[in-house]
N, C-alpha and C positions, 0 to 999 in steps of 0.2 A: 238516784241514778248513780251507778258506780262510777268512780274517776278512772280514766285511761291513765297507763303509766306516763304517757307523754304530758299529760296535765299535772302530773305529781311526780316532780324530779327526785322527791325523796323515798318513792316507790322503788323495789327491787326491779330491775329489768328496764328501767327508764332511762330513755336516752339524756346523756349529762352535755351541757354546754360548757366547753372549758372557760370560756370568757364570762360566762354567769358565775361558774363554782369558784375561779381563782380571782383573787384581787390581783391588780397589777403588780405588785411588787413580787407576789409568787409567782404569777405567770413569767415576767421576764427573768425572774432568777432561773428558770428551767428553759429558757426559749433561746432556740437558736435560729438566727435568719437564714443560714446557708447550711446546706448538708454536703460535706465535700469528701470524695474519697481519700483515703490516705497516699494512695500513690497510683499513679497512670502509666501504663507501659504501652509505646506505640511501636508496632512491629513494622518494619522496614525492610524491604528485599535489597540486600547488599549489592545485587547485580545490576538491577534495572530501576531501583528507587521506589517501586509501586509500595503502598501502604495498606495493610490489612485493615478493613472495617467491616464491622459485624462478622459475617461468615466468608468474606472474599475478598481478593486482592483488587486494588485500585489503583491505575496509572495517575498520578497528580503531577508529574512534570516539575517537581519542587527541589532546587539546589538544597535549602536548608528546611528542616521540618519545624521550624518555630510555627509557622502558620498551622502547621497539623497540630502541633502539641496545643495551641489555643482552643482549636476547634473541638478537640475530643474532651478537654476539661470543660469547656462549655457544655457539652452534651452530658457530661456527669454530673454537673452540679445540680442541687436541687434547691428551690427557695422555698420557703414557710408558705403554707397555703393561705394563712392570715394576711402575709404582706403584700402591701400595695405601693403604687409609685415606684417601682424598683427600677434603680440605675446601678451599673457596674462598671469597671473598669479593669483592665487586667495589664501587668507590665512583666514580661517574662525576663528571666535571668540565666542567661547561658552559663551553667557550671562547668561543664566540658562539652566534648564532642557529641556525648551520649546522654547527658544531663541537662535538664532544664528546670527551674524553678517556676513556677508560675504565681505571681502575686496578685490575688483578685482581691478587689474592695467592693462591697457592697452598701448600698443604702437603700432604705424603704421605709414606709410608716405602717407600724402596727397600734391598733387600738388609739389613732389620733397621734401617736407618740412617734419621732424621728428615730430610727434606729441605723446603726452602721455595724458592719462586720467585716473582718479581714481573714482571708485564708490564704494558706501558702500550700500549694499541690506540687509535690515532685513528679518530674515526667522523665521515664528512662526511655530511650531509643535503643530498641532489640533489634540488632541485626541478623536477618534470616536469609532464607532463599524463598522465594514465591515459587507456586507449582509450575507457572510458565519456565520460569528459567532453569528449575529443576528438570523438566522434560528436555529442555534444549542441551542441557549439559550431559543429560543420560543420552542423548541422541534419539529421543522419540520422535517417529515420524509415522504418517499413516498413508502416504501417498508420494509417488515419484514423478516428476515431470522431465521427460527425456526432450531435448531439442535436437533434432537432426535435420539433414536437408537431402532433398530428392536428387539421387545420382551425384552429389558432390559433398563436400564438407561446409558447413556454414563457416561464414568469415568472421574475423576478429570483431568487426562491427556488429555484426548480427549477434554473436555470442554477448558482447557487453549491452546492447539494446534489449536482448533477453533477460539478461541479469536485472537490468534496470526496471524493466517491466515488471517482473516478479517482485520486487522489492517496493514498487509503486503501489502494486496492488495488496501487499501486505500493510503497507503503511495506512491506506485507505480503511481497511477494515480494523486496523487499530485505533483510528481515529472514531470509529464506531464505538468503541469499547470492547471490541473482540479481542481478548486475550488469549485465545486460542490460535491466533494467526501468527504464524512463525515460519521461517526456512530454517532447518536444522542444519542444513549442508547444502553447499554450492560447490560442485567439482566440474572441472573442464577435462573433458577426455578427448582423445584423438578424433573421435568420430562428432563430437559436439559438446553438448552441457546436460549435465544431470543435477537435478535439484530434489533434495527431500524435503517435503512440505508437511505441515504439522496435522492437516486434516483432508480428507477426501475432497470435501467442499471447496477448500482452499486451492488443492491441486487443480481441478477441475476449472476454475475461475481463472487462474494463472495461464493455462494451457488455452482457454478461450480469448484471453487478452492478449497473449504472444501471436496467435494467428490473426487477431484482428490488426494488429499493428504491423506485423512483418509479411503477413499473407501465408498462405499455406493451408494445411489440414492438420487436425488431430484425431487420434483415435484413443481407446482405453481398453485394458485389459485387467482383470483382477486375479489375484493369489490369495488362496485361503493361508491365514496365520495361525489361528487357533479358534477356540471356542470359550465364550465366557460362562458363568456359574450356571447361567440359565439355558445354555445349550445354544446361545446364539452364535452363528458363525461370524468370525471376524476377517475381513478381507483387506488387503493393503492394494490399493489401486495404482496402476501406471499409466499415464497420459502422455503418449508418444506425438510429439509434435513434428511435423514434416515440413519443413520450409519449402518455398518453390524450387523448381529446377533451375530457374533462370534467375536472374536479379534486374531491379530496374536499372536502367542504363547499360545493359548488356546487349550487345549484337549477336543475333544469331541467324542461320539459314534454314528455315523449315523445309522439309521433305515435299513441301507442294509445289516447288518449281516457281515461286513468285519472287525469289529473290531474298536479300538479307532485311532483315526486320530488327528495328531498334526497339527494344522493350522500354515501354512507358509506364505500366502497370501490371502489377502481379497480384491484385486483389481479386478472388474469383478467377475468371478466364483471363489468361494473358493476353495484353491489349499492347498495341505498339503503332509503327508507322513505317511502311515500306521505303527503303533507301532509294530504289529506284524511281518510284513515282510519287511518293508522298501520301499515297492512299493509306486509309486506316486499316489496321490489320487486328483481328481478334482470333484466338485459336477457338475453333469449334469443338471443344471437350467440355467435358463435364466441368463444373467449378472446381477448382485447385488442381486440376490435371494440366500438363503441360505437352505442347506436341512435340514430336522427336524432330531433331534438328541439329545441325553442325554449331558448336560454339565457335564464334570467331574472334570475339573480343569485347572490349568496352569503349563506351563513348568517349574516356579519357586516353585513349591511344590515338585520336584523331589527331591529324597532322594540318597545318595551316598553310596553304597554297594558293597561287594566283589563278583568276578567272581569266583565261585569253579570249573566248569567244563565245557567243551563243549561237550555236549551228542552227537550231529549229526549236519547236516547242518540246521535243523529246531529247535533245542532246546539248551538251554545252563541251568547250574545250578548256581544260585545265592544265597545269604543269603537274607532271609526275612529282610528288615531293621527294622521292629518292632517286631518279634518273634525270629530272629537270626537263623531261621532252615531253612536247605537248601532245596530250591524249585525249580522245573524245570517250566522254562518260554520259551515263544517262542524267537526264534533267527531271529532277523532282520538282512538284509544284510548289513546295515550299522555298525554293531557292529565291535570293534576290539577285536578278540581272544587273541591277546596278552596283554590285558591291566589287570592289577591286580583289578582295582576298574573301576566301572560304574556307571550312574545315573539312577535310576530306578524310575517309577511313579506308585503308588499303588492307586487302584479305586476299586470300584463294578465291573468293567471288568476284574479285575485281575491285576497282576504286568507285567509290560513292561519295556522294555530299552528303555530309550530317547537317540536319537541322540547327539552328541556333537555340541558345537556351530560350525558352519562352516561344518557340516556334514550332510549326510541323503539328503532329496529332498530339491532342491533349486529353486523351483517354485516361 
């Protein structure tokens, strides 16, 4: 029977076992425990500090890049396949701001013989600009979020809350690793707020969150920008947020003849409390719509006065805070008849008792 090549290592084509062919002296003469690159370059974004790994940029949140250098050197080093019981340690040497020498010492066992080796790998930090920061610097955006209010201008507080809401939404997306999440520009305009957003999905998410927190509605429209190489149409979306006509804490006089209402909620249908009776009020309109009515003022415009007498279940006497004369006004069911003082609101609709904080309608 003919011998197979693997049974006769002297035959052509036979597999050769280096451990069997070479003696220890010759084997270790050519032996390298560690295969190390001559140099490693770490690409870092000079704007946001992200590090380029593989084929993408990764946010690492590092103030210095020694740990990143250690990690990339570790990934680049190779250990001889015959080595066993490998142990190693690394000591970084900071040469300057952009250069680190990584001193790595390895030990292991090969052919039952302890071996050690030390390598030094220079690491250079290359400052570049990542794609995300490049887009921001270039003013790139795919959608616009406009914040307006129904029949009024948004207040400074509403503008700031809208900004904060958008920034928090972007931060939440960044925490998931979404590097396409950013706000290119935030600009206050006389009628409200305009924000340029990185993607259409981000713009939609911000519009939804603003209306969820501040009330109101949003609508969208699109405008053709260009076509790509494949003929696909590219659109820029505008998300128009319309904040509610009235604000929480505002006092209005709807046209239904029931008297002034203190607005308690602007989520969905407008809800509040009638100042004359204390009854619950809810506008019977579609969600996000507001009833027509006269704006009278705000809860903060209330004045403290003296409760003079309780006439009956529907009326009380109080001192007019301006004339100091005793006048009869409606008695809402939230009024504390045992109180010496109360808060009243004076307007063209008359004098009305305001509910104390935490009392009255809780809609």
